[in-house]
C-alpha positions as CSV (number, residue, x, y, z in Angstrom):
1,M,95.2,74.7,57.5
2,I,95.7,75.4,61.5
3,P,99.0,73.6,63.5
4,G,97.2,70.7,65.8
5,H,99.1,72.9,68.5
6,Y,96.7,76.1,67.6
7,L,93.7,74.5,67.3
8,P,93.0,74.9,71.4
9,V,93.7,78.8,70.7
10,F,92.1,79.1,68.0
11,L,88.7,77.0,69.5
12,F,89.2,78.9,72.4
13,L,88.9,82.8,70.3
14,L,86.4,81.6,68.1
15,A,83.9,80.4,71.1
16,A,85.0,84.1,72.8
17,L,83.8,85.6,69.6
18,T,81.1,83.8,69.0
19,F,80.1,84.2,73.1
20,G,80.5,88.3,72.7
21,V,78.7,88.2,69.0
22,L,76.1,86.2,70.9
23,S,75.6,88.4,73.9
24,L,75.7,91.6,72.6
25,V,72.8,90.3,69.8
26,L,70.3,89.1,72.6
27,G,70.6,92.3,74.1
28,R,69.7,94.0,71.7
29,V,66.9,92.1,70.3
30,L,65.2,91.2,73.8
31,A,65.5,94.2,76.5
32,P,63.3,96.9,76.4
33,H,63.9,99.9,73.9
34,R,61.6,102.4,74.7
35,P,62.7,105.7,74.8
36,D,61.1,108.9,75.4
37,P,62.4,112.5,76.0
38,E,62.9,111.8,79.8
39,K,65.0,109.1,79.2
40,N,67.4,110.8,76.9
41,S,67.5,114.2,78.5
42,I,70.7,115.5,80.5
43,Y,70.7,115.5,83.9
44,E,73.6,116.2,86.9
45,C,72.7,114.6,90.6
46,G,68.6,114.9,89.4
47,F,68.2,118.1,88.5
48,A,69.2,120.2,85.5
49,P,73.0,121.1,84.9
50,F,73.9,124.4,85.8
51,E,76.4,125.0,82.8
52,K,77.4,122.4,79.5
53,V,78.3,119.3,80.5
54,H,80.5,118.5,77.4
55,K,83.3,119.9,78.6
56,K,86.5,118.8,77.2
57,F,89.1,117.6,79.4
58,D,92.3,119.0,80.3
59,V,95.4,117.0,78.0
60,R,97.3,116.9,81.0
61,F,94.8,113.9,82.1
62,Y,95.9,112.1,79.3
63,L,99.5,112.4,79.5
64,V,99.1,111.2,82.6
65,A,97.3,108.7,81.9
66,I,99.4,107.8,79.3
67,L,102.5,108.2,81.6
68,F,101.4,106.4,84.5
69,I,100.4,103.0,81.0
70,L,104.1,103.7,79.6
71,F,106.1,103.0,83.0
72,D,103.7,100.6,84.4
73,V,104.5,98.1,81.3
74,E,108.0,98.7,81.5
75,T,108.0,98.6,85.1
76,A,106.0,94.7,84.6
77,F,108.9,93.9,82.9
78,L,111.2,93.6,85.3
79,F,109.0,91.4,87.5
80,P,110.2,88.4,85.2
81,W,113.5,88.9,84.9
82,G,113.9,89.3,89.3
83,A,112.1,86.1,88.8
84,A,115.1,84.5,87.2
85,A,117.8,86.4,87.8
86,Q,120.0,84.5,89.4
87,S,120.7,82.1,87.1
88,L,120.6,84.8,84.1
89,G,123.8,85.8,84.4
90,W,125.6,89.0,84.2
91,E,125.4,89.7,80.9
92,A,121.7,89.6,81.8
93,F,122.1,92.1,84.9
94,V,124.0,94.7,82.6
95,V,121.3,94.5,80.2
96,A,118.3,95.2,82.8
97,M,120.9,98.4,84.5
98,V,120.9,99.8,80.9
99,F,116.7,99.5,81.0
100,L,116.8,100.8,84.2
101,A,118.5,103.3,83.2
102,E,117.2,104.5,79.9
103,L,113.6,104.6,82.6
104,L,114.9,106.8,84.9
105,A,116.6,108.6,82.0
106,G,112.6,109.2,79.9
107,F,111.5,109.9,83.8
108,I,113.5,112.2,84.1
109,Y,112.7,113.9,81.0
110,I,109.1,114.2,81.8
111,W,109.7,115.7,84.9
112,K,111.9,118.5,84.2
113,K,109.1,119.0,80.8
114,G,106.7,119.7,83.5
115,A,104.3,117.2,82.7
116,L,103.8,115.5,85.5
117,D,102.9,119.5,87.3
118,W,99.5,120.3,88.6
119,E,99.4,123.7,88.3
């Protein structure tokens, strides 16, 4: 059984799930669904494509996106520490500096490996 202090969280998740499923079902049931060859045709700016439209992206786009997310999330960990830095003491400062050193080492590693080069 769900403890009393988790009941609002459970109700919120239940309401969100219900709203999401209900929205999808109503959209599928009520929306007109009349596909035709013109509507399903592949187009590029209103005219026929010049070449094959389903090309694979270069892996560098994915790599840069993953690196951005990685460093963005790690940087987000610094905000709570910065807000409470004075009350945490020297131990927290040392831990934060070790974290920043690891972050810097990772950045230097990906830079040296050429993951940020576009050429």
